[in-house]
C-alpha positions as CSV (number, residue, x, y, z in Angstrom):
1,M,-27.2,66.7,-56.8
2,E,-24.5,68.2,-55.6
3,K,-24.4,66.7,-52.0
4,E,-24.6,63.4,-53.5
5,D,-22.1,63.9,-55.9
6,L,-19.8,64.9,-53.0
7,K,-20.9,62.0,-50.9
8,E,-19.9,59.6,-53.6
9,E,-16.5,61.6,-54.2
10,E,-15.8,61.0,-50.8
11,K,-16.7,57.3,-50.5
12,N,-14.6,56.8,-53.6
13,N,-11.8,58.6,-51.9
14,N,-12.0,56.5,-48.8
15,Q,-11.9,53.2,-51.0
16,S,-9.0,54.4,-52.4
17,E,-7.2,55.2,-49.2
18,E,-8.0,51.5,-48.2
19,K,-6.9,50.0,-50.8
20,L,-3.4,51.7,-51.0
21,L,-3.2,51.1,-47.2
22,D,-3.7,47.2,-48.1
23,A,-0.9,47.4,-50.9
24,Q,1.5,49.2,-48.3
25,E,0.9,46.4,-45.9
26,E,1.2,43.7,-48.3
27,N,4.4,45.4,-49.5
28,S,6.0,45.6,-46.4
29,K,5.3,42.2,-45.5
30,N,7.0,40.7,-48.6
31,N,9.9,43.1,-48.2
32,G,10.4,41.5,-44.4
33,K,10.0,38.0,-46.0
34,N,12.5,38.8,-48.4
35,L,14.9,40.4,-45.7
36,E,14.6,37.2,-43.6
37,D,15.4,35.0,-46.5
38,K,18.2,37.2,-47.2
39,E,19.4,37.5,-43.8
40,Q,19.3,33.0,-43.5
41,K,21.3,33.0,-46.6
42,K,23.6,35.6,-45.4
43,E,24.0,33.4,-41.9
44,Q,25.0,30.5,-43.8
45,S,28.3,30.7,-45.4
46,P,29.6,28.5,-48.3
47,E,31.5,26.1,-46.0
48,E,28.7,25.9,-43.9
49,E,26.7,24.9,-46.6
50,I,29.2,22.5,-47.5
51,E,29.6,21.2,-43.9
52,N,25.5,20.6,-44.0
53,L,25.6,18.8,-47.6
54,K,28.3,16.2,-46.3
55,D,26.3,15.7,-43.2
56,K,23.3,14.7,-45.4
57,L,25.4,12.8,-47.5
58,A,26.8,10.9,-44.4
59,R,23.4,10.2,-43.0
60,T,22.1,8.7,-46.5
61,F,25.1,6.4,-46.6
62,A,24.9,5.2,-43.0
63,E,21.1,4.4,-43.9
64,M,22.2,2.4,-47.1
65,E,24.6,0.4,-45.1
66,N,21.6,-0.2,-42.2
67,Q,19.6,-1.4,-44.9
68,R,22.1,-3.7,-46.8
69,R,23.3,-5.1,-43.4
70,R,19.5,-6.0,-42.7
71,F,19.4,-7.5,-46.2
72,E,22.4,-9.8,-45.5
73,K,20.9,-10.8,-42.2
74,E,17.7,-11.7,-43.6
75,K,19.3,-13.6,-46.3
76,E,21.5,-15.6,-44.2
77,D,18.6,-16.6,-41.7
78,A,16.7,-17.9,-44.8
79,F,19.6,-19.9,-46.0
80,E,20.5,-21.3,-42.4
81,Y,17.0,-21.5,-41.0
82,G,14.6,-22.0,-44.0
83,G,13.9,-25.4,-43.1
84,F,13.0,-24.8,-39.3
85,A,9.1,-25.1,-39.8
86,F,9.4,-28.4,-41.7
87,A,12.2,-29.8,-39.5
88,R,10.1,-29.2,-36.2
89,E,6.9,-30.8,-38.0
90,S,9.2,-33.6,-38.8
91,L,9.7,-34.4,-35.1
92,N,6.3,-36.1,-35.4
93,L,7.7,-38.9,-37.0
94,L,10.1,-39.8,-34.4
95,D,7.1,-39.1,-31.8
96,N,5.1,-41.3,-33.5
97,L,8.0,-44.3,-33.9
98,E,8.5,-44.0,-30.1
99,R,4.8,-44.5,-29.4
100,S,4.4,-47.7,-31.9
101,K,7.3,-49.3,-30.2
102,L,5.4,-48.6,-26.7
103,S,2.2,-49.7,-28.0
104,L,3.9,-53.1,-29.5
105,E,6.0,-53.8,-26.4
106,N,3.3,-53.8,-24.1
107,D,0.9,-56.0,-26.3
108,E,0.6,-59.2,-24.2
109,K,0.2,-61.0,-27.2
110,L,3.6,-60.3,-29.0
111,K,5.3,-60.3,-25.9
112,N,8.5,-62.1,-25.8
113,T,8.0,-63.4,-29.1
114,E,10.6,-63.1,-32.3
115,T,8.1,-61.3,-34.5
116,L,8.1,-58.6,-31.6
117,K,12.2,-58.6,-31.6
118,K,12.2,-58.1,-35.6
119,V,9.7,-55.3,-35.5
120,I,11.4,-53.5,-32.6
121,E,14.9,-54.0,-34.6
122,H,13.3,-52.1,-37.8
123,L,11.9,-49.5,-35.8
124,N,15.1,-48.7,-34.1
125,I,17.0,-48.8,-37.5
126,I,14.3,-46.3,-39.2
127,N,14.7,-43.9,-35.8
128,K,18.5,-44.0,-36.1
129,D,18.3,-43.0,-39.8
130,I,16.1,-40.3,-39.0
131,L,18.3,-39.0,-36.3
132,S,21.2,-38.9,-38.5
133,I,19.2,-37.1,-41.3
134,F,18.4,-34.4,-38.9
135,K,22.2,-34.4,-37.5
136,K,23.6,-34.0,-40.9
137,N,21.0,-30.7,-41.3
138,N,22.3,-29.5,-37.7
139,I,19.4,-31.0,-36.1
140,E,20.4,-32.6,-32.4
141,P,18.5,-33.9,-29.3
142,I,19.1,-32.0,-26.4
143,K,20.9,-33.7,-23.5
144,S,18.3,-34.4,-20.5
145,I,18.7,-37.5,-18.4
146,N,20.7,-36.5,-15.6
147,E,21.4,-33.0,-16.2
148,K,20.1,-30.2,-14.1
149,L,16.9,-28.4,-15.2
150,D,17.5,-25.5,-17.7
151,P,14.1,-23.8,-18.4
152,N,15.8,-22.7,-21.9
153,L,15.8,-26.3,-22.9
154,H,13.6,-28.2,-20.6
155,Q,10.1,-28.2,-19.3
156,A,9.2,-29.8,-16.0
157,M,6.3,-31.8,-16.3
158,M,6.0,-33.4,-13.0
159,E,8.5,-33.9,-10.0
160,I,9.4,-37.3,-8.9
161,E,10.9,-38.4,-5.5
162,D,14.3,-39.6,-5.2
163,N,17.0,-38.7,-2.5
164,T,19.4,-40.1,-4.6
165,K,19.8,-37.3,-7.3
166,E,20.2,-33.4,-6.4
167,P,16.6,-32.1,-6.5
168,G,16.2,-30.2,-9.6
169,T,17.7,-33.4,-11.9
170,I,16.1,-34.7,-14.6
171,I,15.6,-38.3,-14.1
172,Q,12.7,-38.8,-16.5
173,E,12.6,-37.7,-20.5
174,I,8.6,-37.9,-21.5
175,Q,9.5,-36.1,-24.8
176,K,13.0,-35.5,-26.4
177,G,13.7,-31.9,-27.5
178,F,15.7,-30.8,-30.2
179,M,18.0,-27.7,-31.3
180,M,18.4,-26.7,-34.7
181,K,22.1,-25.0,-34.6
182,D,21.4,-22.3,-31.8
183,R,17.9,-22.2,-32.2
184,L,15.3,-24.1,-30.2
185,L,13.1,-26.5,-32.1
186,R,11.1,-27.7,-29.2
187,P,12.1,-28.1,-25.3
188,S,12.2,-31.5,-23.5
189,L,9.7,-32.8,-21.6
190,V,11.0,-34.0,-18.6
191,G,10.6,-35.3,-15.1
192,V,12.6,-33.7,-12.0
193,S,14.0,-35.2,-9.0
194,K,12.6,-33.9,-5.7
195,K,13.3,-34.9,-2.1
196,K,10.9,-37.2,-0.3
197,L,8.4,-35.9,2.0
198,E,10.0,-37.5,4.9
199,E,13.2,-35.9,4.1
200,E,12.3,-32.7,3.3
201,E,10.4,-32.2,6.7
202,N,13.7,-33.3,8.5
203,D,15.7,-30.8,6.4
204,N,12.7,-28.0,7.4
205,K,13.3,-28.7,11.2
206,K,17.3,-28.7,10.7
207,S,16.9,-25.3,9.2
208,E,14.7,-24.2,11.9
209,E,16.5,-25.7,14.7
210,N,19.6,-23.9,13.2
211,K,17.5,-20.6,13.0
212,E,16.9,-20.8,16.7
213,K,20.0,-21.3,17.7
214,Q,21.3,-18.5,16.2
215,E,18.5,-16.2,17.3
216,E,19.4,-17.6,20.5
217,K,23.2,-16.3,20.1
């Protein structure tokens, strides 16, 4: 019995020592952390803390100003271009008027009749009124004929041989394009000039001859 009591006592003593060591280790960690916090606080002087607060405040104001500007821009765009989609859809009215005119003018029964002349006159008046309404709302047609092809405004649908015009000049307008202020509603569909095949071959021959002469020199 005495041996068992001694073993039990020894076991209890060991457990007590382990608990004491754990407690000391935990206190050491806490003391170390407190010391680090105190050192960090000591590192920042009151002036530095004020500067940090000023910096945070300046960043907050800058972000608020950026948000205000974004909101103002969105509001302006909504006011200036709120009817952009409607305007683009309305261009179909002009297209349909133009198609109706062409259809009537190509009708063999109506050609050279007074009826056709009166109908075309009325269609032209309607077309003019629509363009006038568009203009009041800052929607205007893009200039195309005799202009140089501009990829930002025009879309070339075909090339037409024509030696009287500089290559790349618009000589046919298939569908009229429109701008709404500084935004493109739709590009003009156009045909552009190119040199006739014979003329192009002659130019190629001349350029080759000039190249050969330069090489000989």
